[in-house]
KEKEVEX-620176 format. One line per 10 residues: their letters; for each residue x, y, z of C-alpha. Coordinates in steps of 0.25 Angstrom, whole numbers, plus 5000, padded with zeros to 4 digits. Last residue first. Layout:
BEGIN
A> X,Y,Z  ... .
//
This chain:
BEGIN
FSFDALRDGM> 5230,5051,5415  5233,5047,5429  5245,5050,5437  5249,5047,5453  5254,5033,5449  5261,5039,5437  5269,5049,5447  5274,5037,5456  5278,5028,5444  5286,5039,5438 .
ERIKDSGLNA> 5292,5041,5452  5296,5025,5452  5302,5028,5438  5310,5040,5445  5316,5033,5456  5319,5021,5447  5329,5030,5440  5326,5038,5426  5334,5036,5414  5330,5022,5410 .
FAVRFQTKGG> 5314,5025,5412  5310,5028,5397  5295,5026,5400  5288,5026,5387  5274,5028,5386  5260,5022,5381  5246,5028,5382  5246,5038,5370  5253,5031,5360  5248,5017,5363 .
DQAEPRFMSA> 5241,5015,5351  5248,5018,5337  5242,5030,5329  5255,5039,5332  5265,5028,5328  5273,5023,5341  5284,5028,5349  5281,5042,5353  5267,5039,5355  5271,5030,5366 .
PLMLIGTKSL> 5272,5043,5375  5286,5046,5381  5288,5047,5396  5289,5060,5405  5283,5059,5418  5281,5074,5426  5267,5067,5431  5256,5075,5426  5262,5083,5414  5271,5071,5411 .
IHQAPNEHKA> 5259,5061,5410  5252,5071,5402  5263,5073,5394  5265,5058,5391  5249,5058,5388  5248,5067,5377  5235,5068,5371  5230,5062,5384  5219,5051,5387  5228,5041,5381 .
ADPHEVYAFY> 5236,5041,5393  5225,5033,5399  5230,5019,5394  5243,5021,5401  5256,5014,5395  5270,5011,5398  5282,5008,5390  5295,5006,5398  5309,5011,5394  5324,5010,5397 .
AGSTHLIWGQ> 5326,4996,5395  5314,4988,5398  5299,4991,5401  5286,4987,5394  5270,4989,5394  5269,4996,5407  5255,4999,5409  5249,5011,5417  5236,5011,5421  5238,5017,5436 .
AKLSQFVDRV> 5235,5003,5442  5247,4999,5434  5256,5010,5439  5263,5000,5448  5267,4992,5438  5273,5004,5430  5281,5007,5442  5287,4993,5443  5290,4993,5428  5298,5006,5429 .
TKGRLLIEQR> 5304,5001,5441  5309,4989,5433  5314,4997,5422  5322,5005,5431  5329,4994,5437  5332,4988,5423  5338,5001,5420  5347,5001,5432  5351,4986,5429  5354,4992,5415 .
EDELWTDLNK> 5364,5002,5420  5370,4994,5429  5372,4985,5417  5378,4996,5409  5388,4999,5421  5393,4984,5421  5395,4985,5406  5401,4999,5406  5416,4996,5402  5419,4991,5388 .
LGWLAGAQGV> 5406,4996,5381  5407,5009,5389  5421,5012,5385  5416,5011,5371  5403,5020,5373  5412,5031,5380  5422,5031,5368  5409,5031,5358  5404,5043,5366  5416,5051,5364 .
GSPCITVTDL> 5417,5047,5349  5402,5051,5347  5397,5044,5334  5402,5048,5320  5398,5056,5308  5385,5060,5315  5375,5060,5304  5382,5059,5290  5391,5048,5296  5381,5041,5303 .
FKGIESLNAA> 5371,5038,5291  5383,5034,5282  5388,5025,5292  5374,5019,5293  5378,5013,5280  5391,5007,5284  5384,5002,5295  5375,4994,5287  5387,4987,5280  5394,4984,5293 .
SSAIVGLRHG> 5382,4976,5298  5374,4982,5309  5376,4986,5325  5373,5001,5326  5377,5008,5339  5373,5020,5346  5380,5032,5353  5375,5046,5355  5384,5052,5366  5372,5058,5373 .
AMHFSKSFSY> 5366,5045,5376  5379,5039,5382  5373,5033,5395  5380,5021,5392  5369,5010,5389  5359,5022,5386  5366,5029,5375  5375,5018,5370  5365,5014,5359  5363,5001,5351 .
LHILADPWDP> 5357,4998,5338  5357,4984,5330  5355,4983,5315  5352,4969,5313  5348,4962,5299  5361,4958,5292  5370,4962,5302  5365,4950,5310  5371,4940,5301  5380,4934,5312 .
DAFLDHARAD> 5367,4932,5321  5372,4932,5336  5369,4949,5333  5355,4946,5334  5355,4938,5347  5345,4946,5356  5345,4954,5367  5354,4945,5376  5348,4940,5389  5348,4950,5401 .
SIRFDRYTED> 5334,4956,5399  5331,4969,5405  5337,4975,5394  5345,4988,5397  5358,4988,5389  5350,4985,5376  5343,4998,5376  5349,5003,5364  5345,4990,5357  5340,4995,5343 .
LILSINFERA> 5339,4983,5333  5337,4987,5319  5332,4974,5311  5336,4975,5296  5327,4970,5285  5331,4959,5277  5316,4953,5278  5321,4940,5286  5333,4947,5292  5323,4957,5299 .
LLYFAEILEA> 5314,4946,5303  5325,4939,5310  5329,4951,5317  5315,4954,5321  5313,4939,5326  5328,4941,5333  5323,4954,5341  5311,4946,5345  5319,4934,5350  5329,4943,5358 .
PYEVGTPNNP> 5316,4948,5366  5313,4963,5364  5315,4972,5376  5304,4981,5379  5308,4994,5384  5296,5001,5376  5301,5013,5370  5312,5009,5366  5314,4994,5365  5325,4986,5372 .
SVLAIARTKQ> 5325,4984,5359  5323,4993,5349  5318,4987,5335  5320,4992,5321  5315,4984,5310  5321,4987,5296  5321,4989,5282  5307,4988,5279  5303,4994,5265  5300,4981,5258 .
SILGRAIEPD> 5290,4978,5270  5291,4972,5285  5279,4977,5293  5274,4961,5293  5287,4957,5299  5286,4966,5309  5273,4960,5314  5280,4947,5314  5292,4953,5321  5283,4958,5334 .
PLFTTDVNLP> 5288,4970,5341  5288,4968,5356  5280,4979,5364  5273,4968,5371  5261,4974,5370  5261,4973,5355  5270,4979,5344  5269,4988,5332  5279,4988,5323  5279,5001,5317 .
VATVGSMDLW> 5285,5004,5303  5294,5016,5303  5294,5021,5289  5307,5027,5286  5310,5041,5280  5322,5043,5288  5314,5053,5298  5305,5044,5300  5314,5032,5303  5321,5041,5313 .
MKHNFYWPTP> 5309,5045,5320  5304,5031,5322  5318,5027,5328  5318,5039,5337  5305,5035,5342  5308,5021,5346  5295,5012,5342  5284,5009,5350  5282,5003,5340  5291,4993,5332 .
IIVEDGQTTL> 5299,4998,5321  5299,4993,5307  5308,5002,5297  5303,5005,5283  5310,5012,5271  5302,5024,5264  5316,5032,5263  5328,5023,5265  5333,5014,5275  5343,5005,5281 .
AAITAAFAQN> 5355,5015,5283  5347,5026,5287  5340,5018,5296  5352,5013,5304  5358,5027,5304  5346,5031,5311  5345,5019,5321  5360,5022,5325  5356,5037,5326  5347,5034,5336 .
CGSTIAIQDA> 5357,5025,5344  5367,5036,5345  5377,5042,5338  5381,5028,5331  5391,5018,5332  5392,5007,5322  5394,4993,5324  5395,4981,5313  5409,4986,5310  5413,4982,5324 .
RIVGNYLQAT> 5408,4967,5322  5396,4961,5329  5395,4946,5333  5384,4941,5342  5382,4937,5357  5372,4949,5358  5379,4957,5370  5393,4953,5366  5392,4956,5351  5386,4969,5355 .
KEAVAERLNP> 5398,4972,5365  5408,4969,5354  5401,4977,5343  5401,4989,5352  5415,4988,5355  5420,4987,5341  5411,4999,5337  5416,5007,5350  5431,5003,5346  5428,5007,5331 .
QGLVPGYLHL> 5422,5021,5334  5409,5024,5327  5401,5021,5315  5406,5035,5308  5421,5034,5314  5424,5046,5322  5424,5061,5319  5433,5067,5331  5431,5070,5346  5434,5056,5349 .
SATDKVAEGL> 5445,5056,5342  5452,5066,5353  5451,5055,5363  5456,5061,5376  5447,5071,5381  5433,5066,5376  5438,5051,5379  5442,5054,5394  5428,5061,5396  5421,5049,5390 .
VELMSAPPPT> 5429,5039,5398  5426,5047,5411  5411,5048,5407  5411,5032,5405  5416,5031,5419  5407,5040,5425  5394,5032,5419  5388,5037,5407  5378,5049,5408  5364,5048,5415 .
APAAQSFDLL> 5350,5050,5411  5350,5038,5402  5342,5040,5390  5328,5035,5386  5320,5047,5387  5305,5049,5391  5304,5045,5405  5307,5059,5411  5301,5060,5425  5300,5076,5426 .
SLDDPLVTSQ> 5298,5082,5440  5286,5083,5448  5281,5093,5458  5276,5103,5449  5269,5095,5441  5275,5095,5426  5274,5105,5416  5275,5099,5403  5283,5108,5392  5298,5102,5395 .
AMLKAELIPP> 5292,5088,5396  5286,5089,5383  5298,5093,5377  5306,5082,5383  5295,5072,5379  5295,5078,5364  5310,5078,5363  5311,5063,5369  5300,5059,5357  5307,5067,5345 .
SFTARTRTDI> 5298,5073,5337  5290,5065,5326  5294,5060,5312  5293,5064,5297  5297,5079,5302  5311,5075,5303  5313,5069,5290  5306,5082,5284  5292,5087,5278  5292,5100,5275 .
M> 5281,5109,5281 .
//
């Protein structure tokens, strides 16, 4: 078999999970409880749907090719909102709109690296980041974490080599949900500046943080474009996953390089989606805060559920925006513990083996629970099912 870029990496975990669900016979009295994917299960609010519908009908230019880096009015609005959230200074020419945040990461890696370069990523990692590095011929250098699931900048320092081009962080984290403290993010930023590499900071889930404090102050540094590449997504915040809209904040010079990638892949992001995102930035602050409060309630329900399952051997390591990360020591008894849980309880969650190197401990005993797309009633039902389950 010929080696190719795609064969250099693993199968998409969400696809694998869906196929596992389709091929597994559930107990007769149980329906599927799908905790595998982090995506809103409902469309945008009705007010945005009206805006999208009007845009489709009335704005002919949205159906044509648009600017490679996104519509100027949306870039301006994103710059303004980002500056407001982080108490910093961001210009519109330091913002690019991409076709989803995965593309934002892919374009960033394309602009930063070449074959044989290295990017440091904490484990557990976000699997699509690892997949893209594999397919780019870039070595993903694992940064192992302890039981806090917070990466250590000093351990990262020891992993930096002449081939290192970036450190990539996700906060709030996917898959663990843990929120990185501002001082930890700043420490990684300073480390990147010290070694003249980039800090790629993916804050897709920032709108659902438990903390009300500012996530960090990196944008307050007027020289932030020298080291920081910031990623964001409208998919979760405005329930626009199908419209594929992500954001990159970086230097104008770097965005010029990133534009080469974008122009050869999608040419431009969705025009209709951009119209919706622009309206959302100006009108949905209250709605988004209500969404955050609902996610926080679901997170509390998850914590309560796994607290009640301690006697059954379950351990809740972390929980936060969209995700919880749990463990059961007895899961290692089974070759495919996630499939075993599914076949006995109808609960689908992703095994930790999808988020770490194959030889790393925890792959068979730990699991990601993506709870944000299910209500508290379904989360409590998960607890009831697990209470009657044993490995």
